[in-house]
C-alpha positions as a Markdown table, in Angstrom:
| # | Residue | x | y | z |
|---|---|---|---|---|
| 1 | Unk | -39.2 | 61.9 | 38.9 |
| 2 | Unk | -40.5 | 64.3 | 41.4 |
| 3 | Unk | -37.7 | 65.7 | 44.2 |
| 4 | Unk | -38.6 | 65.9 | 47.9 |
| 5 | Unk | -40.0 | 69.2 | 49.5 |
| 6 | Unk | -37.5 | 71.0 | 51.3 |
| 7 | Unk | -39.2 | 73.8 | 53.2 |
| 8 | Unk | -35.9 | 75.6 | 54.1 |
| 9 | Unk | -35.0 | 75.9 | 50.5 |
| 10 | Unk | -39.4 | 76.8 | 49.5 |
| 11 | Unk | -39.0 | 79.6 | 52.5 |
| 12 | Unk | -35.9 | 80.9 | 50.7 |
| 13 | Unk | -37.6 | 81.3 | 47.7 |
| 14 | Unk | -37.3 | 78.5 | 45.6 |
| 15 | Unk | -40.5 | 77.6 | 43.7 |
| 16 | Unk | -42.5 | 74.2 | 44.9 |
| 17 | Unk | -44.7 | 72.1 | 42.9 |
| 18 | Unk | -47.8 | 71.1 | 44.6 |
| 19 | Unk | -50.7 | 68.2 | 43.7 |
| 20 | Unk | -54.1 | 69.9 | 43.1 |
| 21 | Unk | -57.0 | 67.8 | 43.5 |
| 22 | Unk | -54.9 | 64.7 | 43.2 |
| 23 | Unk | -55.0 | 65.2 | 39.6 |
| 24 | Unk | -53.0 | 67.8 | 38.5 |
| 25 | Unk | -49.1 | 69.1 | 39.7 |
| 26 | Unk | -48.8 | 73.1 | 38.9 |
| 27 | Unk | -45.7 | 74.9 | 40.2 |
| 28 | Unk | -46.3 | 77.5 | 42.6 |
| 29 | Unk | -44.6 | 79.9 | 45.1 |
| 30 | Unk | -44.3 | 79.3 | 48.6 |
| 31 | Unk | -45.6 | 81.3 | 51.5 |
| 32 | Unk | -45.8 | 80.1 | 54.9 |
| 33 | Unk | -46.7 | 77.0 | 57.4 |
| 34 | Unk | -49.3 | 77.2 | 59.1 |
| 35 | Unk | -49.6 | 76.4 | 62.8 |
| 36 | Unk | -51.2 | 72.5 | 62.2 |
| 37 | Unk | -48.4 | 71.8 | 60.0 |
| 38 | Unk | -50.3 | 72.8 | 56.6 |
| 39 | Unk | -48.5 | 75.1 | 53.6 |
| 40 | Unk | -49.6 | 78.1 | 51.8 |
| 41 | Unk | -48.6 | 78.0 | 48.7 |
| 42 | Unk | -49.7 | 80.7 | 45.4 |
| 43 | Unk | -50.8 | 79.3 | 42.2 |
| 44 | Unk | -51.1 | 81.8 | 39.1 |
| 45 | Unk | -53.9 | 81.4 | 36.8 |
| 46 | Unk | -54.3 | 82.4 | 33.1 |
| 47 | Unk | -54.4 | 86.2 | 32.3 |
| 48 | Unk | -51.8 | 86.6 | 35.6 |
| 49 | Unk | -54.4 | 86.4 | 38.4 |
| 50 | Unk | -52.8 | 83.9 | 41.3 |
| 51 | Unk | -55.1 | 82.5 | 44.0 |
| 52 | Unk | -53.8 | 81.0 | 47.7 |
| 53 | Unk | -54.5 | 77.8 | 48.4 |
| 54 | Unk | -53.7 | 75.2 | 51.6 |
| 55 | Unk | -52.1 | 71.7 | 51.2 |
| 56 | Unk | -50.4 | 68.8 | 52.9 |
| 57 | Unk | -46.8 | 68.7 | 53.2 |
| 58 | Unk | -47.7 | 65.3 | 51.2 |
| 59 | Unk | -48.8 | 67.1 | 48.3 |
| 60 | Unk | -45.8 | 69.4 | 48.3 |
| 61 | Unk | -42.3 | 69.0 | 46.1 |
| 62 | Unk | -39.3 | 70.7 | 45.0 |
| 63 | Unk | -38.8 | 71.9 | 41.5 |
| 64 | Unk | -35.8 | 70.1 | 40.0 |
| 65 | Unk | -32.7 | 72.5 | 39.2 |
| 66 | Unk | -31.4 | 72.6 | 35.6 |
| 67 | Unk | -28.0 | 72.8 | 34.8 |
| 68 | Unk | -25.8 | 72.1 | 31.7 |
| 69 | Unk | -22.9 | 69.5 | 31.5 |
| 70 | Unk | -20.4 | 68.9 | 28.9 |
| 71 | Unk | -20.4 | 65.5 | 27.8 |
| 72 | Unk | -17.3 | 63.9 | 26.4 |
| 73 | Unk | -17.7 | 60.4 | 24.3 |
| 74 | Unk | -15.1 | 57.7 | 23.9 |
| 75 | Unk | -15.0 | 54.8 | 22.0 |
| 76 | Unk | -12.7 | 51.8 | 23.7 |
| 77 | Unk | -12.8 | 49.0 | 21.1 |
| 78 | Unk | -16.4 | 47.7 | 21.3 |
| 79 | Unk | -17.6 | 49.7 | 24.1 |
| 80 | Unk | -18.5 | 53.4 | 24.5 |
| 81 | Unk | -18.2 | 55.7 | 27.6 |
| 82 | Unk | -18.7 | 58.8 | 28.6 |
| 83 | Unk | -17.8 | 61.4 | 30.9 |
| 84 | Unk | -19.7 | 64.7 | 32.0 |
| 85 | Unk | -18.0 | 67.7 | 33.4 |
| 86 | Unk | -19.1 | 71.0 | 34.9 |
| 87 | Unk | -17.2 | 73.1 | 32.6 |
| 88 | Unk | -16.7 | 73.3 | 28.8 |
| 89 | Unk | -13.3 | 74.4 | 29.4 |
| 90 | Unk | -12.3 | 71.1 | 31.8 |
| 91 | Unk | -14.1 | 68.8 | 29.7 |
| 92 | Unk | -12.0 | 70.2 | 26.9 |
| 93 | Unk | -8.9 | 69.8 | 29.0 |
| 94 | Unk | -10.0 | 66.3 | 30.0 |
| 95 | Unk | -10.0 | 65.0 | 26.3 |
| 96 | Unk | -6.2 | 65.7 | 26.1 |
| 97 | Unk | -3.8 | 62.5 | 24.9 |
| 98 | Unk | -7.6 | 60.8 | 24.2 |
| 99 | Unk | -7.8 | 62.1 | 20.6 |
| 100 | Unk | -7.5 | 58.5 | 18.7 |
| 101 | Unk | -10.6 | 57.1 | 21.2 |
| 102 | Unk | -12.5 | 60.3 | 20.7 |
| 103 | Unk | -15.8 | 60.5 | 19.1 |
| 104 | Unk | -17.4 | 63.5 | 20.8 |
| 105 | Unk | -15.7 | 66.7 | 22.5 |
| 106 | Unk | -17.8 | 69.0 | 25.3 |
| 107 | Unk | -21.1 | 68.3 | 24.1 |
| 108 | Unk | -23.7 | 70.6 | 26.1 |
| 109 | Unk | -26.6 | 68.6 | 27.6 |
| 110 | Unk | -29.1 | 70.4 | 30.1 |
| 111 | Unk | -29.9 | 68.1 | 33.4 |
| 112 | Unk | -32.5 | 68.1 | 35.9 |
| 113 | Unk | -31.5 | 67.7 | 39.5 |
């Protein structure tokens, strides 16, 4: 799923995704917003060369950010539950006293936001 374009974060250096020719979607570097409301982005081509293209805002999206969370999995009777935490240490800490129900502790999972 594509994230909505955020001009402020793009201007601060975050990469963007741009639709090209209504077919392909490629990662690009945001350069500027023109007076007419269109945006200038730079694509990297094969071999290291780059080219600049002007696109409408509806063709731009934010690049999802990846991060690692730590998942604990529990069995509660016939059901399974999970909880995720930002740090491995905190995930481990949260399993204290739940050893009878614990199936997996602090499993690293990469998610996109």
